[in-house]
MARBA-3410 file (N, C-alpha, C, O; in Angstrom, 1 decimal):
234
16.1,-0.4,-14.8,16.4,-1.9,-15.4,15.2,-2.3,-15.7,14.5,-2.7,-14.8 ~ 14.6,-2.2,-17.0,13.8,-2.7,-17.6,13.9,-4.6,-18.2,14.8,-5.0,-18.9 ~ 12.7,-5.5,-17.7,13.6,-6.6,-18.1,12.5,-7.3,-19.0,11.4,-6.9,-18.7 ~ 12.5,-7.9,-19.8,11.7,-8.3,-20.9,11.4,-9.6,-19.8,10.5,-10.3,-20.2 ~ 11.8,-9.9,-19.1,11.4,-11.5,-18.6,9.9,-11.6,-17.4,9.1,-12.4,-17.0
10.2,-10.1,-17.4,9.1,-10.0,-15.9,7.6,-10.1,-16.4,7.0,-9.4,-17.2 ~ 7.1,-11.3,-15.4,5.7,-11.6,-15.7,4.7,-10.3,-15.1,4.9,-9.6,-14.2 ~ 3.6,-10.3,-16.0,2.5,-9.1,-15.4,2.2,-9.6,-14.0,2.1,-10.8,-13.7 ~ 2.2,-8.8,-13.3,1.6,-8.7,-11.8,0.3,-9.3,-12.0,-0.1,-10.1,-11.1 ~ -0.5,-9.3,-12.9,-2.0,-10.0,-12.7,-1.9,-11.0,-12.3,-0.9,-11.6,-12.4
-3.0,-11.6,-11.5,-2.9,-13.3,-10.8,-3.6,-14.0,-11.7,-3.7,-15.2,-11.5 ~ -4.1,-13.4,-13.1,-5.0,-14.5,-13.7,-4.3,-15.5,-14.5,-3.2,-16.1,-14.3 ~ -4.9,-15.6,-15.4,-4.2,-16.6,-16.5,-2.9,-16.1,-17.0,-1.8,-16.5,-16.7 ~ -3.2,-15.2,-17.7,-2.0,-14.7,-18.3,-0.9,-14.9,-17.8,-0.1,-15.7,-18.4 ~ -0.7,-14.3,-16.7,0.4,-14.1,-15.8,1.4,-15.7,-15.6,2.6,-15.9,-15.8
0.3,-16.5,-15.2,1.0,-18.2,-15.5,1.2,-18.4,-16.7,2.2,-19.2,-16.8 ~ 0.8,-18.1,-17.6,1.0,-18.6,-18.7,2.6,-18.1,-19.2,3.5,-18.8,-19.7 ~ 2.6,-16.8,-18.9,3.9,-16.0,-19.3,5.3,-16.6,-18.7,6.4,-16.6,-19.2 ~ 4.7,-17.3,-17.3,5.9,-17.6,-16.4,6.1,-19.1,-16.6,7.0,-19.8,-16.1 ~ 5.4,-19.5,-17.4,5.4,-21.4,-17.8,6.1,-21.3,-18.8,6.9,-22.1,-19.1
5.6,-20.0,-19.9,6.5,-19.9,-21.0,7.9,-19.9,-20.9,8.7,-20.6,-21.6 ~ 8.4,-18.9,-19.7,9.9,-18.6,-19.6,10.0,-20.2,-19.2,10.5,-20.7,-20.2 ~ 9.8,-20.7,-18.8,10.3,-21.9,-18.1,10.9,-22.8,-19.0,12.1,-23.2,-19.0 ~ 9.7,-23.2,-20.0,9.7,-24.0,-20.7,10.5,-23.6,-22.0,10.6,-24.3,-22.9 ~ 11.1,-22.5,-22.0,12.3,-21.7,-23.1,13.6,-22.5,-22.5,14.6,-22.7,-23.2
13.7,-22.9,-21.3,15.2,-23.0,-20.5,15.6,-24.4,-21.4,14.8,-25.2,-21.9 ~ 16.7,-24.4,-21.3,17.7,-25.9,-21.9,17.2,-27.0,-20.5,16.9,-26.5,-19.4 ~ 17.2,-27.9,-20.7,17.2,-29.2,-19.8,18.0,-29.0,-18.2,19.2,-28.7,-18.2 ~ 17.6,-29.1,-17.5,18.6,-28.9,-16.0,19.1,-30.0,-15.5,19.5,-29.8,-14.4 ~ 19.2,-31.2,-15.9,19.6,-32.1,-15.1,20.0,-33.3,-16.2,19.6,-33.1,-17.3
20.8,-34.5,-15.8,21.1,-35.5,-16.6,19.6,-36.4,-16.6,18.9,-36.6,-15.6 ~ 19.3,-36.8,-17.9,17.9,-37.5,-17.9,18.1,-39.0,-16.9,19.2,-39.5,-17.0 ~ 17.3,-39.4,-16.2,17.3,-40.4,-15.2,17.5,-40.2,-14.2,17.4,-41.2,-13.6 ~ 18.0,-38.9,-13.3,18.1,-39.0,-12.5,17.2,-38.1,-11.8,16.4,-37.5,-12.5 ~ 17.1,-38.0,-10.5,15.8,-37.0,-9.5,16.5,-35.8,-9.6,17.7,-35.5,-9.5
15.3,-34.8,-10.0,15.4,-33.6,-9.5,15.7,-32.8,-8.1,15.1,-33.1,-7.1 ~ 16.6,-32.0,-8.3,16.8,-31.0,-6.6,16.7,-29.7,-6.7,17.2,-29.0,-7.6 ~ 16.2,-29.4,-6.0,15.7,-27.9,-6.0,15.7,-27.3,-4.6,15.1,-27.7,-3.6 ~ 16.6,-26.3,-4.7,16.6,-25.4,-3.3,15.2,-24.4,-2.9,15.2,-23.3,-3.6 ~ 14.4,-24.4,-2.3,13.4,-23.7,-1.5,13.9,-22.7,-1.1,14.3,-23.1,0.0
14.1,-21.3,-1.1,14.6,-20.7,-0.4,13.9,-19.4,-0.2,13.5,-18.7,-1.1 ~ 13.6,-18.9,1.3,12.2,-17.9,1.6,13.0,-16.9,2.9,13.8,-17.2,3.8 ~ 12.3,-15.7,2.5,12.9,-15.1,3.4,11.7,-15.2,4.5,10.5,-15.5,4.4 ~ 12.6,-14.8,5.7,11.8,-15.3,7.0,11.8,-14.1,8.4,11.5,-14.4,9.6 ~ 12.2,-13.0,7.8,12.4,-11.5,8.3,10.8,-11.3,8.7,9.9,-11.7,8.1
10.7,-10.7,10.0,9.5,-10.5,10.3,8.2,-9.9,9.0,7.0,-10.3,8.9 ~ 8.9,-8.9,8.1,7.7,-8.7,7.3,7.2,-9.7,6.5,6.3,-9.6,5.7 ~ 7.7,-10.8,6.7,7.1,-12.0,5.8,5.7,-12.9,7.0,4.8,-13.7,6.7 ~ 6.0,-12.4,8.1,5.1,-13.1,9.1,3.7,-13.4,8.4,3.4,-14.5,8.0 ~ 2.9,-12.1,8.2,1.7,-12.3,8.0,1.1,-13.4,6.9,0.1,-14.0,6.9
2.2,-13.5,5.9,2.0,-14.8,4.6,2.8,-16.0,4.9,2.8,-17.0,4.2 ~ 3.6,-16.0,6.0,4.2,-17.3,6.1,3.3,-18.7,6.2,3.7,-19.6,5.4 ~ 2.6,-18.8,6.7,1.8,-19.9,7.1,1.1,-20.0,5.6,1.1,-21.1,5.2 ~ 0.5,-19.1,4.7,0.1,-19.1,3.2,1.1,-19.5,2.8,0.8,-20.5,2.2 ~ 2.5,-19.3,2.8,3.2,-20.2,1.8,3.5,-21.9,1.9,3.7,-22.7,1.0
3.4,-22.1,3.5,3.5,-23.4,3.7,2.6,-24.1,3.2,2.9,-25.3,2.8 ~ 1.0,-23.6,3.1,0.4,-24.5,2.5,0.3,-24.5,0.9,-0.5,-25.3,0.4 ~ 1.0,-23.8,0.2,1.2,-24.2,-1.3,2.2,-24.7,-1.9,2.0,-25.0,-3.1 ~ 3.1,-24.9,-1.4,4.2,-25.5,-1.8,4.3,-27.3,-2.2,5.1,-28.1,-2.8 ~ 2.9,-27.5,-1.5,2.9,-29.3,-2.0,2.4,-29.6,-3.4,2.1,-30.7,-3.7
2.3,-28.3,-4.4,1.9,-28.8,-5.4,3.6,-28.9,-6.1,3.6,-29.2,-7.3 ~ 4.7,-28.7,-5.6,5.8,-28.7,-6.2,6.0,-30.7,-6.3,6.5,-31.2,-7.3 ~ 5.4,-31.3,-5.4,5.6,-32.8,-5.4,4.8,-33.4,-6.1,4.9,-34.6,-6.6 ~ 3.7,-32.5,-6.1,2.7,-33.2,-6.9,3.0,-33.3,-8.4,2.9,-34.3,-9.1 ~ 3.5,-32.1,-8.8,3.7,-32.3,-10.3,5.0,-33.1,-10.6,5.1,-33.6,-11.8
5.9,-33.3,-9.6,7.1,-34.1,-9.9,7.0,-35.7,-9.6,7.9,-36.5,-10.0 ~ 6.2,-36.0,-9.0,5.8,-37.1,-8.6,6.0,-38.0,-10.0,6.7,-39.0,-9.9 ~ 5.6,-37.9,-11.0,5.0,-38.5,-12.0,6.2,-38.5,-12.9,6.3,-38.9,-14.1 ~ 7.0,-37.9,-12.4,8.4,-37.5,-13.4,9.7,-38.1,-12.9,10.8,-37.8,-13.2 ~ 9.3,-39.1,-11.9,10.8,-39.5,-11.1,10.8,-39.1,-10.0,11.6,-39.7,-9.2
10.1,-38.2,-9.5,10.2,-37.3,-8.1,11.6,-36.1,-8.2,12.4,-35.9,-9.1 ~ 11.3,-35.5,-6.9,11.7,-34.3,-6.6,12.5,-34.1,-5.2,11.8,-33.8,-4.3 ~ 14.1,-34.2,-4.8,14.0,-33.6,-3.7,14.4,-32.4,-3.3,15.2,-31.9,-4.0 ~ 14.0,-31.7,-2.3,13.7,-30.5,-1.7,14.4,-30.4,-0.5,14.2,-31.0,0.6 ~ 15.5,-29.1,-0.8,15.8,-28.6,0.6,15.4,-27.5,0.9,15.4,-26.7,-0.1
15.0,-26.7,2.1,14.3,-25.7,2.5,15.8,-24.5,2.9,16.5,-25.0,3.8 ~ 16.0,-23.6,2.6,16.8,-22.9,3.2,15.9,-21.4,3.5,15.1,-21.0,2.7 ~ 16.3,-21.0,4.4,15.9,-19.7,5.0,16.5,-18.7,5.9,17.2,-19.2,6.8 ~ 16.5,-17.2,5.7,17.2,-16.0,6.7,16.3,-15.7,7.1,15.2,-15.6,6.4 ~ 16.6,-15.3,8.6,15.9,-14.6,9.5,16.8,-13.6,10.6,18.1,-13.6,10.6
16.4,-13.0,11.1,17.0,-12.5,12.6,18.3,-11.6,12.0,18.5,-11.0,11.0 ~ 19.3,-12.1,13.2,20.6,-11.4,12.8,21.5,-12.6,12.5,21.8,-13.4,13.4 ~ 21.9,-12.4,11.0,22.8,-13.1,10.4,22.4,-14.9,10.4,23.3,-15.7,10.0 ~ 21.2,-15.3,11.0,20.9,-16.3,10.8,20.1,-16.9,9.3,19.1,-16.5,8.7 ~ 21.0,-18.2,9.0,20.9,-18.7,7.8,21.0,-19.9,8.1,21.9,-20.5,8.7
19.7,-20.4,7.5,19.3,-22.3,7.8,19.5,-22.9,6.8,19.7,-22.2,5.7 ~ 19.6,-24.0,6.8,18.9,-24.9,5.5,19.0,-26.5,6.3,19.9,-26.9,7.0 ~ 17.9,-27.1,5.8,17.3,-28.4,6.4,17.8,-29.5,5.6,18.7,-29.3,4.7 ~ 17.3,-30.6,5.9,17.9,-32.0,5.3,17.1,-32.0,3.8,16.2,-31.2,3.5 ~ 17.6,-33.0,3.2,16.8,-33.1,1.7,15.6,-34.0,2.2,15.6,-34.7,3.2
14.6,-33.6,1.5,13.1,-34.7,1.7,12.4,-34.4,0.1,12.4,-33.5,-0.7 ~ 11.9,-35.7,0.1,11.1,-36.0,-1.1,9.4,-36.5,-0.7,8.5,-37.1,-1.2 ~ 9.5,-35.7,0.7,7.6,-35.8,1.1,7.3,-34.4,0.9,8.0,-33.6,1.5 ~ 6.3,-33.8,0.3,5.3,-33.0,0.4,5.1,-32.6,2.2,5.6,-31.6,2.8 ~ 4.5,-33.5,2.7,4.5,-33.5,4.3,5.5,-33.0,5.2,5.3,-32.2,6.1
6.7,-33.8,4.9,7.5,-33.2,5.8,8.2,-32.0,5.5,8.6,-31.4,6.4 ~ 8.3,-31.6,4.6,8.5,-30.2,4.1,7.4,-29.0,4.3,7.8,-27.9,4.5 ~ 6.1,-29.3,4.3,5.5,-28.4,4.8,5.8,-28.7,6.6,5.8,-27.6,7.3 ~ 5.9,-29.7,7.1,6.2,-29.6,8.7,7.6,-28.7,9.4,7.7,-28.0,10.3 ~ 8.8,-29.3,7.9,9.8,-28.0,8.4,9.4,-26.7,8.6,9.5,-26.0,9.7
9.0,-26.3,7.7,8.8,-25.1,7.4,7.3,-24.2,8.3,7.1,-22.9,8.4 ~ 6.5,-25.2,8.8,5.9,-24.8,10.2,6.7,-24.4,11.4,6.4,-23.6,12.3 ~ 7.8,-25.0,11.4,8.3,-25.0,12.6,9.1,-23.9,12.9,9.4,-23.5,14.0 ~ 9.4,-23.2,11.6,10.0,-22.1,11.6,9.1,-20.8,11.8,8.0,-20.6,11.4 ~ 9.9,-19.9,12.4,8.9,-18.4,13.0,10.0,-17.3,12.3,11.2,-17.4,12.1
9.1,-16.3,12.1,9.6,-15.5,11.4,10.5,-14.7,12.3,10.4,-15.0,13.5 ~ 11.5,-13.6,11.9,12.3,-12.8,13.6,12.8,-11.4,12.4,13.4,-11.6,11.4 ~ 12.5,-10.5,12.9,13.3,-9.3,12.5,14.7,-9.6,12.0,15.4,-10.4,12.4 ~ 15.0,-8.5,10.9,16.7,-8.8,10.9,16.5,-8.2,9.5,15.4,-7.9,8.9 ~ 17.9,-8.1,9.1,18.0,-7.5,7.3,18.2,-8.8,6.5,18.7,-9.8,7.0
17.8,-8.7,5.3,17.7,-9.8,4.3,19.2,-10.4,4.0,20.2,-9.7,4.4 ~ 19.3,-11.5,3.4,20.3,-12.2,2.9,20.6,-12.9,1.8,21.4,-13.9,1.7 ~ 20.1,-12.4,0.9,20.1,-12.7,-0.4,21.2,-13.1,-1.0,21.2,-14.0,-1.9 ~ 22.3,-12.4,-0.7,23.7,-12.3,-1.1,24.2,-13.7,-0.7,24.7,-14.6,-1.4 ~ 23.9,-14.0,0.9,24.3,-15.2,1.3,23.6,-16.3,0.5,24.4,-17.1,0.1
22.5,-16.4,0.2,21.6,-17.7,-0.1,21.9,-17.9,-1.5,21.9,-19.0,-2.1 ~ 22.3,-16.6,-2.3,22.7,-17.3,-3.5,24.5,-17.9,-3.4,24.8,-18.7,-4.3 ~ 25.1,-17.6,-3.0,26.6,-17.8,-2.5,26.2,-19.4,-2.2,26.8,-20.3,-2.9 ~ 25.4,-19.7,-1.4,25.0,-21.0,-1.0,25.1,-21.7,-2.0,25.9,-22.5,-2.4 ~ 23.7,-21.2,-2.6,23.0,-22.3,-4.2,24.5,-22.5,-5.3,24.5,-23.4,-6.1
25.5,-21.5,-5.2,26.5,-21.7,-6.2,27.7,-22.6,-5.5,28.6,-22.8,-6.2 ~ 27.8,-22.9,-4.5,28.3,-23.8,-3.5,27.5,-25.1,-3.8,28.3,-26.0,-4.0 ~ 26.4,-25.5,-3.9,25.8,-26.6,-4.0,25.7,-27.0,-5.6,25.6,-28.2,-6.0 ~ 25.7,-26.0,-6.6,25.7,-26.3,-7.8,27.3,-26.6,-8.3,27.6,-27.1,-9.4 ~ 27.8,-26.4,-7.6,29.5,-26.6,-8.4,29.7,-28.2,-7.6,30.4,-29.0,-8.2
29.2,-28.6,-6.6,28.9,-30.1,-6.3,28.0,-30.8,-6.9,27.6,-31.8,-6.4 ~ 27.7,-30.4,-7.9,26.1,-31.0,-8.7,25.1,-31.5,-7.7,24.5,-32.6,-8.0 ~ 24.8,-30.9,-6.7,23.8,-31.1,-5.5,22.3,-30.4,-6.1,21.2,-31.0,-5.9 ~ 22.2,-29.3,-6.8,21.1,-29.0,-7.4,20.9,-28.5,-8.6,21.8,-28.2,-9.4 ~ 19.5,-28.4,-9.0,19.5,-28.1,-10.4,18.5,-27.0,-10.5,18.7,-26.5,-11.6
17.5,-26.4,-9.7,17.2,-25.1,-9.5,16.8,-24.4,-8.4,16.7,-25.2,-7.5 ~ 16.5,-23.4,-8.1,16.1,-22.6,-6.8,15.1,-22.0,-7.1,15.0,-21.4,-8.2 ~ 14.1,-22.3,-6.2,13.0,-21.3,-6.1,13.2,-20.1,-4.9,13.3,-20.6,-3.8 ~ 13.3,-19.1,-5.1,13.1,-17.7,-4.0,11.6,-17.3,-3.8,10.8,-17.3,-4.8 ~ 11.2,-16.9,-2.4,10.4,-16.0,-2.3,10.7,-15.1,-1.3,11.3,-15.3,-0.2
10.2,-13.8,-1.8,10.6,-13.0,-0.7,10.2,-11.6,-1.1,9.9,-11.5,-2.3 ~ 10.1,-10.4,-0.2,9.4,-9.4,-0.4,10.2,-8.0,-0.4,9.8,-6.9,-0.7 ~ 11.4,-8.4,0.0,12.5,-6.9,-0.2,13.9,-7.2,0.0,14.2,-8.4,0.0 ~ 14.6,-6.3,0.1,16.0,-6.4,-0.6,16.6,-5.3,0.3,16.4,-4.1,0.1 ~ 17.4,-5.7,1.4,18.5,-4.2,2.1,19.8,-4.5,2.1,20.6,-4.3,3.0
20.1,-5.1,0.9,21.7,-5.2,0.5,21.9,-4.3,-0.4,21.1,-3.5,-0.9 ~ 23.2,-4.3,-0.7,23.9,-3.9,-2.1,23.4,-4.6,-3.0,23.3,-5.8,-3.1 ~ 23.0,-3.5,-4.0,21.8,-4.4,-5.0,23.0,-5.3,-6.4,22.8,-6.2,-7.2 ~ 24.3,-4.2,-6.3,25.1,-4.6,-7.2,25.5,-6.0,-7.0,25.4,-7.0,-7.8 ~ 26.0,-6.0,-5.7,26.7,-7.2,-4.5,25.8,-8.5,-5.2,26.4,-9.3,-5.9
24.1,-8.5,-4.9,23.7,-9.7,-4.8,23.6,-9.5,-6.6,23.4,-10.6,-7.1 ~ 23.6,-8.6,-7.4,23.3,-9.1,-8.8,24.3,-9.5,-9.3,24.2,-9.7,-10.5 ~ 26.1,-9.6,-8.5,27.2,-10.6,-9.2,26.9,-11.5,-8.6,27.3,-12.5,-9.3 ~ 26.2,-11.9,-7.5,26.5,-13.3,-6.9,25.4,-13.8,-7.7,25.5,-15.0,-7.8 ~ 24.3,-13.3,-8.4,23.0,-14.0,-9.2,24.2,-14.1,-10.6,24.2,-15.1,-11.2
25.1,-13.3,-11.0,25.3,-13.6,-12.3,26.3,-15.0,-12.3,26.6,-15.6,-13.3 ~ 26.7,-15.2,-11.3,28.2,-16.3,-10.4,26.8,-17.9,-11.3,27.0,-18.7,-12.2 ~ 25.8,-17.7,-10.5,24.8,-18.8,-10.7,24.4,-18.5,-12.1,24.1,-19.6,-12.7 ~ 24.2,-17.4,-13.0,24.2,-17.8,-14.2,24.9,-18.8,-15.1,24.5,-19.6,-15.9 ~ 26.5,-18.1,-14.7,27.9,-19.0,-15.5,27.4,-20.5,-14.8,27.1,-21.3,-15.6
27.3,-20.8,-13.8,27.3,-22.3,-13.5,26.2,-22.5,-14.0,26.0,-23.6,-13.6 ~ 25.1,-22.1,-14.6,23.6,-22.8,-15.1,22.9,-22.7,-14.1,22.6,-23.9,-14.3 ~ 22.4,-22.5,-13.3,21.5,-22.6,-12.2,20.6,-21.6,-12.3,20.9,-20.4,-11.9 ~ 19.4,-21.9,-12.8,18.4,-20.9,-13.0,17.5,-20.6,-11.2,17.3,-21.4,-10.3 ~ 17.3,-19.4,-11.3,16.7,-18.9,-10.2,15.2,-18.3,-10.6,14.9,-17.5,-11.5
14.4,-18.9,-9.6,12.6,-18.7,-10.3,12.4,-18.2,-8.9,12.4,-18.9,-7.9 ~ 12.2,-16.2,-9.2,11.9,-15.3,-7.9,10.4,-15.5,-7.8,9.7,-15.8,-8.9 ~ 9.8,-15.4,-6.7,8.5,-14.9,-6.8,8.2,-13.7,-5.7,8.4,-14.0,-4.5 ~ 7.8,-12.6,-6.0,7.9,-11.8,-5.1,6.7,-11.5,-4.7,5.7,-11.4,-5.4 ~ 6.6,-11.4,-3.2,5.4,-10.7,-2.6,5.8,-9.2,-2.3,6.9,-8.6,-2.0
4.3,-8.5,-2.5,4.3,-7.1,-2.3,4.8,-6.1,-3.8,4.8,-6.4,-5.0 ~ 5.0,-4.9,-3.2,5.6,-3.8,-4.1,6.7,-3.4,-3.5,6.6,-2.1,-3.5 ~ 7.6,-3.6,-3.0,8.5,-3.1,-2.8,9.5,-2.5,-3.7,10.0,-3.3,-4.5 ~ 9.8,-1.4,-3.7,10.8,-0.6,-4.8,12.1,-1.3,-5.4,12.4,-1.4,-6.5 ~ 12.6,-1.6,-4.2,14.2,-2.3,-4.6,13.8,-3.6,-5.1,14.1,-3.9,-6.2
13.2,-4.3,-4.1,13.0,-5.7,-4.8,12.2,-5.7,-6.2,12.5,-6.6,-7.0 ~ 11.2,-4.8,-6.4,10.5,-5.2,-7.7,11.5,-4.6,-9.0,11.3,-4.8,-10.1 ~ 12.7,-3.6,-8.4,14.2,-3.7,-9.8,14.9,-4.7,-9.5,15.4,-5.2,-10.5 ~ 15.2,-5.4,-8.4,16.4,-6.3,-8.2,15.9,-7.7,-8.6,16.6,-8.5,-9.2 ~ 14.4,-8.1,-8.2,14.2,-9.6,-8.3,14.3,-9.7,-9.9,15.1,-10.5,-10.3
13.4,-8.8,-10.8,13.4,-9.6,-12.2,14.8,-9.7,-12.8,15.1,-10.4,-13.8 ~ 16.0,-8.8,-12.1,17.3,-9.1,-12.5,18.1,-10.4,-12.3,18.8,-11.0,-13.0 ~ 17.7,-10.5,-10.7,17.8,-12.1,-10.7,17.8,-13.2,-11.5,18.6,-14.1,-11.8 ~ 16.3,-13.0,-11.7,15.8,-14.4,-12.6,16.8,-14.0,-14.0,17.6,-14.9,-14.4 ~ 16.7,-12.7,-14.7,17.1,-12.4,-16.0,18.5,-13.4,-15.8,18.6,-14.6,-16.3
19.6,-12.6,-15.0,20.8,-13.0,-14.7,21.3,-14.4,-14.7,22.5,-14.7,-15.2 ~ 20.4,-15.2,-14.2,20.3,-16.9,-13.7,19.8,-17.6,-14.5,19.8,-18.8,-14.4 ~ 19.1,-16.7,-15.8,18.7,-17.6,-16.5,17.1,-18.3,-16.3,16.8,-19.2,-17.0 ~ 16.3,-17.8,-15.4,15.6,-18.4,-14.6,14.3,-17.6,-15.0,14.2,-17.2,-16.1 ~ 13.2,-17.1,-14.2,12.1,-16.5,-14.2,11.8,-15.8,-12.9,12.4,-16.0,-11.8
10.5,-14.7,-13.3,10.2,-13.7,-12.1,8.7,-13.6,-12.3,8.1,-13.3,-13.3 ~ 8.2,-13.9,-11.2,6.4,-13.6,-10.9,6.3,-13.2,-9.8,7.0,-13.6,-8.9 ~ 5.4,-12.1,-9.7,4.9,-11.5,-8.6,3.5,-12.4,-8.2,2.8,-12.9,-9.1 ~ 3.2,-12.6,-6.7,1.8,-13.2,-6.1,1.8,-12.3,-5.1,2.5,-11.4,-4.7 ~ 0.7,-12.8,-4.8,-0.2,-12.3,-3.6,-1.3,-12.9,-2.7,-2.1,-13.2,-3.6
-1.8,-13.1,-1.7,-2.4,-14.0,-1.0,-3.9,-13.9,-1.7,-4.9,-14.3,-1.0 ~ -4.0,-13.5,-2.9,-5.7,-13.6,-3.4,-5.2,-14.2,-4.8,-5.7,-13.8,-5.8 ~ -4.2,-15.2,-4.7,-4.1,-15.6,-5.8,-3.0,-16.9,-5.7,-1.9,-16.8,-6.1 ~ -3.8,-18.1,-5.0,-2.9,-19.3,-4.2,-3.2,-20.1,-5.3,-2.2,-20.7,-5.6 ~ -4.1,-20.3,-5.9,-4.2,-21.5,-7.2,-3.2,-21.1,-8.4,-2.7,-22.0,-9.2
-2.8,-19.7,-8.6,-1.8,-19.3,-9.6,-0.6,-20.1,-9.0,0.0,-21.0,-9.4 ~ -0.5,-19.4,-8.1,0.9,-19.8,-7.1,1.2,-21.2,-6.8,2.3,-21.5,-6.4 ~ 0.3,-22.0,-7.1,0.1,-23.5,-6.8,0.9,-23.9,-7.9,2.0,-24.4,-7.9 ~ 0.0,-23.6,-9.2,0.7,-23.6,-10.5,2.0,-23.4,-11.0,2.5,-24.2,-11.8 ~ 2.6,-21.9,-10.6,3.6,-21.7,-10.9,4.6,-22.6,-9.9,5.8,-22.7,-10.4
4.5,-23.1,-9.1,5.4,-23.8,-8.4,5.7,-25.5,-8.9,6.7,-26.1,-9.0 ~ 4.4,-25.9,-9.3,4.3,-26.8,-10.1,5.1,-27.2,-11.2,5.8,-28.2,-11.4 ~ 5.0,-25.6,-12.2,5.8,-25.8,-13.4,7.0,-25.9,-12.8,7.3,-27.1,-12.8 ~ 7.8,-25.1,-12.2,9.5,-25.0,-11.7,9.5,-26.9,-11.2,10.5,-27.5,-11.6 ~ 8.7,-27.4,-10.6,9.3,-28.6,-10.0,9.3,-29.4,-11.3,10.2,-30.1,-11.6
8.0,-29.2,-12.3,8.4,-30.2,-13.4,9.6,-29.9,-14.2,10.0,-30.9,-14.8 ~ 10.2,-28.8,-14.4,11.2,-28.5,-15.0,12.5,-28.9,-14.2,13.6,-29.0,-14.6 ~ 12.3,-28.9,-13.3,13.4,-29.4,-12.3,13.6,-31.2,-12.3,14.6,-31.9,-12.2 ~ 12.3,-31.7,-12.5,12.6,-33.2,-12.4,12.6,-33.8,-13.7,12.9,-35.0,-13.9 ~ 12.2,-32.9,-14.9,12.2,-33.6,-16.2,12.1,-32.6,-17.2,11.2,-32.7,-18.1
12.9,-31.6,-17.2,13.3,-30.5,-18.2,11.9,-30.4,-18.7,10.9,-30.7,-18.2 ~ 12.3,-29.7,-20.1,11.3,-28.9,-20.9,10.2,-29.8,-21.2,9.2,-29.4,-20.7 ~ 10.1,-31.2,-21.8,9.7,-31.8,-22.0,8.4,-32.2,-21.0,7.3,-32.2,-21.4 ~ 8.8,-32.6,-19.6,8.1,-32.5,-18.3,7.3,-31.6,-18.4,6.2,-32.0,-18.6 ~ 7.5,-30.0,-18.3,6.5,-29.0,-18.5,5.7,-28.8,-19.0,4.7,-28.1,-18.7
6.1,-29.5,-20.4,4.7,-29.5,-21.4,3.9,-30.1,-21.3,2.7,-29.7,-21.5 ~ 4.1,-31.3,-20.9,3.3,-32.5,-19.9,2.5,-32.4,-19.0,1.5,-33.1,-18.8 ~ 3.0,-31.2,-18.2,2.6,-30.5,-16.9,1.1,-29.7,-17.6,0.0,-29.8,-17.2 ~ 1.8,-28.8,-18.9,0.8,-27.7,-19.0,-0.5,-28.7,-19.6,-1.6,-28.3,-19.5 ~ -0.2,-29.9,-20.1,-1.2,-30.6,-21.0,-2.0,-31.0,-19.7,-3.2,-30.6,-19.7
-1.7,-31.7,-18.7,-2.3,-32.1,-17.7,-3.2,-31.4,-16.7,-4.2,-31.9,-16.1 ~ -2.6,-30.0,-16.6,-3.1,-29.2,-16.2,-4.6,-28.4,-16.4,-5.4,-27.9,-15.6 ~ -4.7,-28.4,-18.1,-5.5,-28.0,-18.9,-5.5,-26.4,-18.5,-4.7,-25.8,-17.7 ~ -6.9,-25.8,-19.5,-7.0,-24.1,-19.0,-5.8,-23.4,-19.7,-5.3,-23.6,-20.8 ~ -5.6,-22.5,-19.0,-4.2,-21.8,-19.3,-3.1,-22.2,-19.6,-2.4,-21.9,-20.6
-2.7,-23.2,-18.7,-1.4,-23.8,-18.8,-1.2,-24.9,-20.2,-0.1,-25.2,-20.6 ~ -2.8,-25.5,-20.9,-2.9,-26.3,-21.9,-2.4,-25.3,-23.1,-1.6,-25.6,-24.0 ~ -3.1,-23.8,-23.0,-2.9,-22.8,-24.0,-1.6,-22.9,-24.3,-1.3,-23.1,-25.5 ~ -0.7,-22.7,-23.2,0.5,-22.4,-23.4,1.2,-23.4,-24.0,2.1,-23.1,-24.8 ~ 0.9,-24.7,-23.7,1.5,-25.9,-24.4,1.6,-25.8,-25.9,2.7,-25.9,-26.5
0.1,-25.4,-26.6,0.0,-25.3,-27.8,1.2,-24.3,-28.7,1.6,-24.4,-29.8 ~ 1.4,-23.0,-27.6,1.9,-22.3,-28.3,3.1,-22.7,-28.0,4.0,-21.9,-28.3 ~ 3.5,-23.7,-27.4,5.3,-24.0,-27.2,5.6,-25.4,-28.3,6.7,-25.9,-28.5 ~ 4.5,-25.9,-28.9,4.6,-26.7,-29.9,6.1,-26.4,-31.4,6.2,-27.2,-32.3
END
C-alpha cells in the first residue's frame, strides 16, 4: 500500500517541508471571510497515555497560526474505553482547548477511527467543519471499513491530516491511506520533535483558517525550512 503522500519519518526540516507542501497543494477549504472550523480528533486509549500530556502542550500553535487569519474554531473529539466517543463544544481559545484536553484520562479499549470519520462526515454535510486533525498510534478495526469511511470524506471534500505516533504496522499502512483518500496529508512524529509538530499543526490551522495563500504566509513568517517551502511553491 505504497503512498506518495507519505512524509519521511525524519523529524527534521525535510519532513516539515514535505508535509506543508502537501497542505499547500490542496484547494481552498472554506468560503473567504468566514472563520475556519477544525475537528481535533485524538486516540485516548491506554497506549496513548504516556504521551497524552505532551500532545496537550503542542496544540496551542494552531491558534497562534490562525489568529492573524480571522481565527479558528476547534472542537475536540476523542475515543477511549468501551465504545466511549466524546466531542467537546467549539472553542476559539487555545487555553480552553488545553484545559479540555488535560481533563481527559486515557482508558483501555479498542480504536474507533471509523466512528470518528463518520462523525466528521456528518459535520461536513452540515457545513460545520473545514478540516480534521487526527492523532493516533494504532488501528484495531477492519481497515477496509475504515478506508470506506475515509473515502466518503474525500467525496465530501473534507481533508484529514493524520499524525501517527509510533511504528504500529497496521497504522503505518492505513494512516497514509486515510490521508490519501481524503486528499489530506500524513506525518509521523515522536516526543523528540515537539517544535516540528507545533509547526505542522500551525500549517494545518493556517490552511483551515485561510486556505493556500494563508499557508504560504505562514511559511514566510516561520522562516527556515518553511520559508524554503514557500519559495518552492511560488
